[in-house]
LOFITI-571672 format. One record per atom (N, C-alpha, C): x, y, z; residue in three letters. Coordinates in pm, whole numbers, padded with zeros to 5 digits, always signed. Last residue first. Layout:
BEGIN
XYZALA/...
// end
This chain:
BEGIN
+01215-02202+00891VAL/+01223-02340+00940VAL/+01270-02340+01085VAL/+01245-01956+00776GLY/+01112-02016+00774GLY/+01111-02161+00818GLY/+01470-01808+00786LYS/+01467-01917+00687LYS/+01328-01982+00678LYS/+01580-01473+00846TRP/+01483-01581+00867TRP/+01485-01681+00751TRP/+01826-01321+00991GLN/+01799-01372+00857GLN/+01708-01494+00869GLN/+01828-01022+01196PRO/+01817-01167+01175PRO/+01790-01200+01028PRO/+02077-00765+01220PRO/+01942-00806+01178PRO/+01937-00957+01157PRO/+02286-00774+01518ARG/+02268-00766+01373ARG/+02124-00803+01338ARG/+02410-00841+01770LYS/+02365-00705+01736LYS/+02357-00682+01585LYS/+02459-01088+01860GLU/+02560-01031+01769GLU/+02523-00891+01721GLU/+02235-01142+02009ALA/+02365-01142+02076ALA/+02472-01072+01992ALA/+02040-01132+01807TYR/+02034-01039+01920TYR/+02170-01027+01987TYR/+02123-01342+01646ALA/+02119-01207+01590ALA/+02115-01103+01702ALA/+02087-01558+01822LYS/+02221-01525+01772LYS/+02226-01382+01720LYS/+01807-01552+01856LEU/+01895-01533+01972LEU/+02036-01493+01928LEU/+01723-01598+01592ALA/+01679-01478+01664ALA/+01770-01448+01782ALA/+01833-01850+01541GLU/+01883-01734+01467GLU/+01843-01604+01537GLU/+01673-02007+01705THR/+01817-01999+01732THR/+01877-01877+01665THR/+01432-01963+01567HIS/+01444-01924+01708HIS/+01591-01909+01748HIS/+01488-02075+01319ASP/+01471-01930+01328ASP/+01476-01881+01472ASP/+01483-02343+01367LYS/+01615-02281+01346LYS/+01606-02129+01355LYS/+01248-02438+01625THR/+01283-02394+01490THR/+01425-02337+01485THR/+01162-02502+01875ALA/+01240-02604+01807ALA/+01285-02560+01667ALA/+01001-02296+01950ARG/+01131-02306+02018ARG/+01222-02407+01950ARG/+00768-02345+01811VAL/+00856-02238+01762VAL/+00994-02245+01827VAL/+00665-02569+01959VAL/+00687-02575+01814VAL/+00789-02470+01771VAL/+00643-02477+02218ARG/+00730-02591+02192ARG/+00764-02601+02043ARG/+00453-02273+02181GLN/+00589-02239+02221GLN/+00686-02352+02194GLN/+00226-02422+02124ALA/+00281-02333+02021ALA/+00426-02297+02052ALA/+00192-02536+02376ARG/+00221-02623+02261ARG/+00280-02541+02147ARG/+00138-02304+02521GLU/+00256-02384+02557GLU/+00293-02478+02443GLU/-00102-02227+02406THR/+00015-02142+02387THR/+00143-02218+02421THR/-00269-02433+02499PHE/-00249-02414+02355PHE/-00121-02334+02329PHE/-00255-02387+02777ARG/-00208-02516+02721ARG/-00179-02503+02572ARG/-00368-02132+02794VAL/-00230-02153+02837VAL/-00174-02282+02779VAL/-00628-02190+02701SER/-00544-02096+02628SER/-00397-02115+02665SER/-00720-02362+02900GLU/-00709-02410+02763GLU/-00616-02321+02682GLU/-00716-02185+03122ASP/-00633-02306+03122ASP/-00613-02360+02981ASP/-00902-01980+03043LEU/-00762-01951+03070LEU/-00674-02075+03061LEU/-01109-02096+02767ASP/-01089-02045+02902ASP/-00939-02033+02927ASP/-01138-01976+02426GLN/-01094-02072+02526GLN/-01096-02010+02666GLN/-01175-01792+02230TYR/-01281-01891+02247TYR/-01248-01994+02355TYR/-00955-01633+02221LEU/-01085-01566+02226LEU/-01197-01664+02259LEU/-00741-01799+02180SER/-00765-01752+02317SER/-00900-01682+02332SER/-00726-01833+01907GLU/-00786-01940+01987GLU/-00820-01891+02127GLU/-00589-01595+01840ALA/-00727-01617+01794ALA/-00796-01724+01877ALA/-00339-01642+01963LEU/-00419-01526+02001LEU/-00565-01545+01962LEU/-00254-01876+01833ALA/-00271-01875+01978ALA/-00359-01759+02022ALA/-00244-01796+01560TYR/-00328-01908+01603TYR/-00358-01899+01752TYR/-00055-01588+01580LYS/-00192-01559+01538LYS/-00286-01671+01580LYS/+00173-01731+01666PHE/+00119-01622+01748PHE/-00026-01594+01711PHE/+00217-01900+01450ALA/+00182-01957+01579ALA/+00120-01852+01670ALA/+00287-01708+01256GLN/+00171-01794+01236GLN/+00124-01852+01369GLN/+00516-01601+01366VAL/+00402-01512+01345VAL/+00275-01591+01321VAL/+00678-01833+01369THR/+00639-01770+01494THR/+00518-01678+01475THR/+00722-01885+01102ILE/+00647-01983+01181ILE/+00598-01920+01311ILE/+00868-01644+01023PRO/+00741-01686+00962PRO/+00659-01781+01048PRO/+00990-01426+01285PRO/+01007-01542+01197PRO/+00873-01592+01144PRO/+00973-01075+01285CYS/+00912-01198+01336CYS/+00934-01313+01239CYS/+01083-00848+01168ASN/+01098-00868+01312ASN/+01051-01003+01363ASN/+01029-00841+00893ASP/+01167-00826+00941ASP/+01183-00872+01086ASP/+00749-00870+00882ILE/+00836-00965+00812ILE/+00978-00960+00868ILE/+00661-00644+01024ILE/+00626-00779+01071ILE/+00724-00881+01012ILE/+00765-00445+00858GLU/+00808-00451+00998GLU/+00779-00589+01056GLU/+00621-00493+00626LYS/+00766-00517+00625LYS/+00821-00525+00768LYS/+00367-00412+00709ALA/+00390-00551+00671ALA/+00538-00585+00674ALA/+00422-00139+00746LEU/+00379-00220+00859LEU/+00402-00368+00831LEU/+00479-00072+00482MET/+00582-00053+00584MET/+00550-00135+00709MET/+00231-00125+00367LYS/+00347-00205+00327LYS/+00461-00191+00427LYS/+00079+00075+00487CYS/+00047-00066+00513CYS/+00162-00157+00474CYS/+00203+00302+00375HIS/+00204+00281+00520HIS/+00177+00135+00554HIS/+00143+00261+00106GLN/+00282+00261+00149GLN/+00293+00239+00300GLN/-00135+00288+00114ILE/-00075+00159+00077ILE/+00070+00153+00122ILE/-00161+00567+00207LEU/-00221+00451+00273LEU/-00149+00320+00242LEU/-00088+00807+00099ALA/+00016+00736+00176ALA/-00034+00603+00233ALA/-00305+00922-00019GLN/-00190+00894-00105GLN/-00083+00813-00033GLN/-00489+00958+00203PRO/-00511+00860+00095PRO/-00387+00822+00016PRO/-00349+00963+00533GLU/-00390+01036+00413GLU/-00394+00939+00293GLU/-00479+00739+00780ILE/-00367+00786+00698ILE/-00422+00864+00579ILE/-00551+00629+01100VAL/-00605+00697+00982VAL/-00489+00766+00911VAL/-00557+00319+01283LYS/-00486+00441+01238LYS/-00558+00498+01116LYS/-00716+00111+01352SER/-00611+00148+01446SER/-00537+00275+01407SER/-01075+00079+01347VAL/-00946+00092+01279VAL/-00843+00140+01379VAL/-01254+00049+01556PHE/-01261-00045+01444PHE/-01135-00039+01360PHE/-01269+00228+01760GLY/-01172+00121+01774GLY/-01176+00019+01662GLY/-01412+00459+01755LEU/-01484+00337+01790LEU/-01389+00220+01816LEU/-01219+00632+01660GLU/-01269+00651+01796GLU/-01341+00525+01845GLU/-01200+00530+01399LEU/-01083+00528+01488LEU/-01127+00541+01633LEU/-01452+00583+01303ALA/-01408+00443+01309ALA/-01287+00428+01399ALA/-01444+00863+01313GLY/-01540+00790+01395GLY/-01502+00644+01410GLY/-01252+00913+01120ALA/-01226+00954+01258ALA/-01319+00882+01354ALA/-01386+00818+00893ALA/-01264+00751+00938ALA/-01232+00786+01083ALA/-01745+00828+00962ASP/-01624+00862+00887ASP/-01503+00793+00949ASP/-02027+00602+00946ILE/-01936+00690+01018ILE/-01812+00718+00932ILE/-02363+00525+00930THR/-02240+00536+00852THR/-02152+00640+00920THR/-02568+00312+01140ARG/-02505+00439+01105ARG/-02388+00421+01007ARG/-02744+00121+01234GLY/-02706+00118+01093GLY/-02637+00245+01048GLY/-02834+00078+01487THR/-02867+00207+01425THR/-02837+00207+01276THR/-02736-00170+01545VAL/-02881-00154+01550VAL/-02926-00018+01495VAL/-02453-00143+01517GLY/-02529-00235+01434GLY/-02677-00206+01430GLY/-02382+00049+01710TRP/-02353+00072+01568TRP/-02442-00015+01480TRP/-02478-00075+01946GLU/-02527+00057+01905GLU/-02502+00083+01757GLU/-02333-00320+01943TYR/-02479-00317+01942TYR/-02532-00183+01891TYR/-02068-00234+01953ALA/-02114-00312+01839ALA/-02266-00309+01829ALA/-02069-00110+02202ARG/-02044-00029+02082ARG/-02092-00102+01957ARG/-02125-00335+02365ALA/-02211-00218+02367ALA/-02194-00131+02242ALA/-01914-00528+02306TYR/-02057-00554+02281TYR/-02139-00426+02269TYR/-01612-00434+02127GLY/-01691-00454+02247GLY/-01840-00462+02216GLY/-01463-00425+01896ILE/-01498-00296+01958ILE/-01579-00311+02086ILE/-01385-00696+01844ILE/-01304-00583+01798ILE/-01334-00456+01877ILE/-01573-00865+01946GLN/-01433-00889+01980GLN/-01348-00766+01949GLN/-01806-00769+01825PRO/-01789-00751+01970PRO/-01646-00777+02017PRO/-01744-00847+01548MET/-01746-00707+01591MET/-01736-00689+01742MET/-01764-01121+01491LEU/-01632-01060+01509LEU/-01639-00922+01574LEU/-02033-01178+01459ALA/-01956-01252+01559ALA/-01825-01183+01591ALA/-02098-01003+01254LEU/-02173-00995+01379LEU/-02099-01067+01491LEU/-01944-01082+01037SER/-01905-00960+01110SER/-01978-00948+01244SER/-02043-01295+00900ALA/-01950-01325+01010ALA/-01909-01200+01087ALA/-02248-01210+00747ASP/-02121-01232+00678ASP/-02008-01264+00775ASP/-02494-01128+00827ASP/-02470-01273+00826ASP/-02340-01308+00755ASP/-02636-00881+00992PRO/-02505-00908+00930PRO/-02472-01058+00937PRO/-02988-00899+00906VAL/-02880-00894+01005VAL/-02748-00923+00934VAL/-03217-00680+00727ILE/-03147-00806+00748ILE/-03043-00788+00858ILE/-03322-00438+00639GLY/-03413-00539+00692GLY/-03351-00674+00715GLY/-03147-00249+00575ARG/-03199-00326+00461ARG/-03292-00438+00509ARG/-03070-00161+00816ARG/-03145-00066+00734ARG/-03199-00132+00607ARG/-02913-00366+00909VAL/-03048-00351+00965VAL/-03133-00256+00882VAL/-02668-00324+00763PHE/-02756-00438+00735PHE/-02899-00416+00786PHE/-02464-00138+00773VAL/-02600-00091+00745VAL/-02702-00203+00726VAL/-02212-00005+00862TRP/-02259-00139+00900TRP/-02411-00134+00895TRP/-02004+00186+00684GLY/-02147+00168+00707GLY/-02181+00023+00736GLY/-01753+00423+00684PHE/-01787+00287+00722PHE/-01936+00277+00753PHE/-01517+00586+00469ARG/-01631+00590+00559ARG/-01683+00447+00574ARG/-01206+00751+00381SER/-01294+00635+00394SER/-01415+00667+00481SER/-01019+00946+00368ALA/-01132+00959+00278ALA/-01233+00846+00293ALA/-00814+00866+00525SER/-00897+00975+00579SER/-01020+00997+00491SER/-00795+00512+00521SER/-00770+00640+00456SER/-00860+00745+00520SER/-00716+00294+00792ALA/-00814+00365+00710ALA/-00753+00486+00643ALA/-00633-00035+00867ILE/-00581+00100+00854ILE/-00673+00173+00755ILE/-00664-00308+01072ARG/-00738-00225+00978ARG/-00680-00083+00982ARG/-00557-00640+01120ILE/-00529-00497+01139ILE/-00607-00421+01033ILE/-00665-00884+01053ASP/-00606-00868+01186ASP/-00583-00721+01221ASP/-00988-00916+00888CYS/-00843-00888+00890CYS/-00795-00866+01033CYS/-01258-00927+00917GLY/-01186-01053+00913GLY/-01035-01035+00919GLY/-01332-00663+00890ALA/-01336-00723+01023ALA/-01261-00855+01028ALA/-01319-00632+00611ALA/-01225-00559+00696ALA/-01218-00622+00835ALA/-01534-00799+00543ILE/-01400-00827+00491ILE/-01295-00759+00577ILE/-01745-00663+00677GLY/-01709-00800+00711GLY/-01569-00835+00666GLY/-01750-00419+00542ILE/-01719-00421+00685ILE/-01676-00560+00727ILE/-01838-00516+00301GLY/-01705-00457+00307GLY/-01658-00449+00451GLY/-02098-00581+00355SER/-02000-00689+00361SER/-01857-00641+00344SER/-02155-00249+00435GLY/-02211-00384+00437GLY/-02105-00491+00452GLY/-01876-00058+00311ILE/-02018-00068+00345ILE/-02060-00216+00348ILE/-01658+00174+00285CYS/-01654+00035+00329CYS/-01791+00006+00388CYS/-01510+00420+00078PRO/-01629+00365+00140PRO/-01620+00214+00164PRO/-01149+00374+00092GLY/-01268+00454+00062GLY/-01389+00392+00130GLY/-00942+00210+00169ASN/-00910+00329+00091ASN/-01028+00420+00063ASN/-00818+00027+00404VAL/-00952+00074+00367VAL/-00938+00211+00300VAL/-00643-00233+00407ALA/-00610-00093+00372ALA/-00738-00032+00316ALA/-00618-00481+00637ALA/-00715-00413+00551ALA/-00670-00269+00531ALA/-00394-00744+00656ILE/-00413-00600+00684ILE/-00515-00546+00586ILE/-00317-01046+00803ALA/-00399-00981+00701ALA/-00426-00837+00745ALA/-00060-01289+00857PRO/-00125-01161+00890PRO/-00202-01105+00771PRO/-00144-01639+00835LYS/-00058-01527+00799LYS/-00132-01395+00824LYS/-00329-01828+00877SER/-00224-01817+00979SER/-00134-01697+00953SER/-00674-01755+00833MET/-00539-01762+00777MET/-00437-01752+00888MET/-00911-01699+00956ARG/-00845-01825+00991ARG/-00710-01844+00925ARG/-00993-01457+00844ARG/-00968-01464+00987ARG/-00886-01588+01024ARG/-01031-01535+00579ILE/-00929-01434+00611ILE/-00892-01445+00758ILE/-01245-01716+00622GLY/-01119-01760+00561GLY/-01005-01665+00589GLY/-01447-01560+00722THR/-01387-01659+00811THR/-01256-01710+00756THR/-01488-01405+00483VAL/-01453-01342+00611VAL/-01388-01441+00706VAL/-01542-01603+00284VAL/-01439-01500+00265VAL/-01392-01447+00400VAL/-01755-01740+00391HIS/-01628-01811+00375HIS/-01514-01713+00352HIS/-01949-01544+00371ARG/-01912-01596+00504ARG/-01779-01667+00499ARG/-01982-01514+00098ILE/-01912-01407+00171ILE/-01872-01454+00311ILE/-01989-01865+00028ASP/-01995-01728-00023ASP/-01922-01628+00067ASP/-01979-02092+00296ALA/-02044-02050+00172ALA/-02027-01900+00150ALA/-01909-02188+00537GLU/-01815-02213+00428GLU/-01871-02167+00293GLU/-02114-02151+00707GLN/-01998-02063+00726GLN/-01894-02082+00617GLN/-02291-02358+00651PRO/-02311-02228+00584PRO/-02195-02132+00603PRO/-02274-02662+00614TYR/-02178-02573+00681TYR/-02187-02435+00617TYR/-02481-02767+00468LEU/-02460-02818+00603LEU/-02367-02730+00684LEU/-02462-02624+00228GLU/-02591-02629+00297GLU/-02571-02670+00443GLU/-02201-02677+00161GLU/-02236-02539+00194GLU/-02372-02531+00263GLU/-02227-02952+00107ARG/-02141-02908+00218ARG/-02174-02765+00259ARG/-02394-02941-00115LEU/-02442-03004+00007LEU/-02359-02958+00126LEU/-02366-02610-00265THR/-02337-02752-00256THR/-02394-02808-00127THR/-02611-02377-00387PRO/-02510-02418-00289PRO/-02490-02568-00289PRO/-02713-02215-00627ASP/-02698-02360-00615ASP/-02590-02401-00515ASP/-02561-01896-00590PRO/-02641-01988-00670PRO/-02610-02133-00637PRO/-02571-01723-00271PRO/-02498-01785-00382PRO/-02588-01880-00460PRO/-02804-01450-00224GLU/-02742-01574-00177GLU/-02672-01639-00296GLU/-02905-01120-00141LEU/-02845-01214-00235LEU/-02788-01335-00164LEU/-03230-01021-00019SER/-03084-01018-00017SER/-03029-01133-00099SER/-03505-00933-00239VAL/-03447-01008-00128VAL/-03295-00993-00132VAL/-03589-00808-00466GLY/-03670-00792-00347GLY/-03622-00869-00227GLY/-03464-00795-00708GLN/-03513-00925-00665GLN/-03604-00916-00543GLN/-03401-00523-00722ALA/-03475-00585-00831ALA/-03538-00717-00789ALA/-03257-00492-00488THR/-03380-00416-00506THR/-03466-00480-00614THR/-03038-00659-00543MET/-03125-00688-00428MET/-03260-00619-00445MET/-02924-00528-00761ARG/-02979-00663-00778ARG/-03073-00699-00664ARG/-02851-00291-00634LYS/-02943-00287-00748LYS/-03007-00423-00772LYS/-02669-00371-00441ILE/-02799-00324-00397ILE/-02899-00317-00512ILE/-02458-00614-00402ASN/-02507-00538-00516ASN/-02651-00495-00488ASN/-02302-00569-00078GLY/-02373-00646-00181GLY/-02424-00554-00291GLY/-02026-00341-00042GLY/-02116-00444+00011GLY/-02179-00525-00100GLY/-01842-00176-00154SER/-01973-00118-00126SER/-02074-00220-00077SER/-01510-00137-00062CYS/-01612-00235-00102CYS/-01747-00179-00061CYS/-01339+00099-00121PHE/-01292-00029-00069PHE/-01388-00140-00112PHE/-01295+00335-00379ILE/-01390+00258-00297ILE/-01322+00130-00249ILE/-01148+00462-00569ARG/-01172+00535-00445ARG/-01266+00461-00351ARG/-00956+00207-00722GLY/-01014+00341-00730GLY/-01032+00402-00592GLY/-01000-00108-00552SER/-00953-00028-00666SER/-01023+00108-00666SER/-00919-00180-00209GLY/-01011-00170-00321GLY/-00954-00085-00433GLY/-00725-00433-00032THR/-00773-00297-00054THR/-00871-00297-00170THR/-00528-00622+00185ILE/-00645-00621+00096ILE/-00699-00479+00089ILE/-00222-00777+00221ILE/-00290-00648+00232ILE/-00409-00653+00137ILE/-00068-01046+00388MET/-00164-01003+00287MET/-00217-00864+00322MET/+00263-01168+00425VAL/+00157-01080+00476VAL/+00065-01045+00360VAL/+00411-01375+00295ARG/+00425-01350+00438ARG/+00309-01268+00498ARG/+00489-01621+00070ALA/+00389-01518+00099ALA/+00384-01497+00250ALA/+00656-01836+00060LYS/+00715-01705+00031LYS/+00618-01590+00056LYS/+00498-02059+00101PRO/+00590-02019+00208PRO/+00655-01883+00185PRO/+00167-02082+00028ASP/+00292-02034-00032ASP/+00388-01988+00079ASP/-00072-02138+00149SER/+00012-02252+00112SER/+00148-02212+00056SER/-00189-01889+00191GLU/-00165-01977+00305GLU/-00066-02088+00272GLU/-00217-01799-00071ILE/-00126-01730+00020ILE/-00089-01821+00137ILE/-00416-01979-00158ARG/-00284-01978-00222ARG/-00180-01913-00131ARG/-00627-01910+00009ALA/-00573-02046+00017ALA/-00434-02051-00046ALA/-00670-01650-00085CYS/-00631-01671+00055CYS/-00570-01809+00073CYS/-00751-01712-00345GLU/-00626-01640-00325GLU/-00579-01652-00180GLU/-00995-01842-00300ARG/-00885-01914-00364ARG/-00751-01845-00339ARG/-01143-01632-00183ILE/-01121-01757-00109ILE/-01002-01834-00167ILE/-01147-01452-00396ILE/-01079-01415-00272ILE/-01048-01539-00189ILE/-01299-01605-00578GLU/-01162-01566-00612GLU/-01083-01526-00487GLU/-01544-01626-00452GLN/-01467-01748-00477GLN/-01321-01716-00508GLN/-01616-01354-00459ASN/-01594-01422-00331ASN/-01513-01549-00348ASN/-01647-01313-00734MET/-01544-01241-00660MET/-01512-01312-00529MET/-01872-01478-00778THR/-01744-01509-00842THR/-01630-01441-00770THR/-02069-01344-00623TRP/-02033-01483-00594TRP/-01897-01518-00653TRP/-01963-01013-00526ASN/-02048-01105-00601ASN/-01994-01246-00581ASN/-01949-00691-00370VAL/-01914-00834-00375VAL/-02011-00908-00465VAL/-01868-00387-00535ALA/-01964-00469-00461ALA/-01926-00616-00475ALA/-01715-00192-00657ASN/-01647-00300-00584ASN/-01742-00376-00493ASN/-01895-00053-00813LYS/-01848+00007-00687LYS/-01784-00097-00595LYS/-01921-00173-01053ALA/-02021-00208-00952ALA/-01982-00154-00815ALA/-01699-00078-01183ASP/-01830-00049-01243ASP/-01944-00079-01145ASP/-01482-00183-01037PRO/-01521-00042-01019PRO/-01658-00009-01077PRO/-01380-00429-00909ASP/-01500-00423-00994ASP/-01557-00282-00985ASP/-01159-00551-00734ASN/-01148-00476-00860ASN/-01272-00495-00948ASN/-00965-00558-00453ILE/-01102-00581-00500ILE/-01122-00491-00621ILE/-00640-00669-00446THR/-00725-00554-00472THR/-00861-00599-00523THR/-00380-00768-00241VAL/-00502-00815-00308VAL/-00596-00696-00323VAL/-00049-00794-00218THR/-00152-00691-00222THR/-00268-00742-00307THR/+00172-00955-00018VAL/+00074-00981-00123VAL/-00035-00875-00113VAL/+00507-00960+00050ILE/+00385-00883+00074ILE/+00291-00903-00045ILE/+00751-01074+00006GLY/+00642-01163+00045GLY/+00516-01090+00084GLY/+00948-00921-00096ASP/+00948-00938+00048ASP/+00841-01035+00096ASP/+00891-00903-00366ALA/+01005-00986-00326ALA/+01012-01009-00175ALA/+00525-00913-00385ASP/+00658-00856-00407ASP/+00767-00947-00350ASP/+00241-00999-00562GLN/+00329-01041-00452GLN/+00470-00988-00480GLN/-00086-00904-00632GLU/+00056-00882-00662GLU/+00140-00918-00540GLU/-00397-00958-00773SER/-00306-00995-00665SER/-00163-00977-00712SER/-00734-00845-00819THR/-00597-00859-00866THR/-00510-00895-00746THR/-01069-00961-00886ILE/-00964-00915-00795ILE/-00832-00919-00870ILE/-01236-01050-01085PHE/-01284-00941-01001PHE/-01186-00899-00892PHE/-01100-01247-01233GLN/-01188-01154-01301GLN/-01218-01030-01217GLN/-00754-01356-01224TYR/-00889-01345-01169TYR/-00968-01243-01248TYR/-00483-01588-01257SER/-00556-01470-01302SER/-00700-01474-01251SER/-00184-01681-01106MET/-00326-01710-01116MET/-00400-01581-01153MET/
// end
């Protein structure tokens, strides 16, 4: 599948590297780009050979957020053209909101390889991922309030889960831009890597997931962990027990036990 504003490469291990690719606009999001990311996430979800997604930016920028020149010219923040009735009724399924919630709701792991400036809705895209690894050259600006708006890209809901309410409030209400070390201290990213080693490090992490965890189990784990954020203890335990029944019935579960007993690497089949 070919795209205008992103590229996607899938290797033999099932690692899909999605690159935000509009360097002339500093990788700012636009409606077409958002639709392309949504479609690629759906493709990854439906492809049994796709195991882990890595999302990064082309050149030296991860994503500069919305197109500030267009916003300044129009005098208002950007919204998608002619939303459908469903998008009117379910705004979480429209434009950048659908990108962020779509990444979060994927059953397959998503890693943000933040290679450079990550501003505005770039923060939302990174927040939608399960793991965020930063280049030492990156910086992070959750700057919506400085533009007179609130983060409506789903990052406002996700940020307290990632870094806690108090830190999310202080960062969001000040609109500060922080460097990679600051993002690590805040807990928004889990590691800072030198720029030239960033993608390779993320691929090694993806390969570790692929080698160590059967495909269905990693999907069930993500579902159960994500659901636990919105459930009370009893509901979470019941959901996890159902997930356990599913994965315990797979051939890969039997293979995991055999491989452990035989002291050899497992060979996953995805069934």
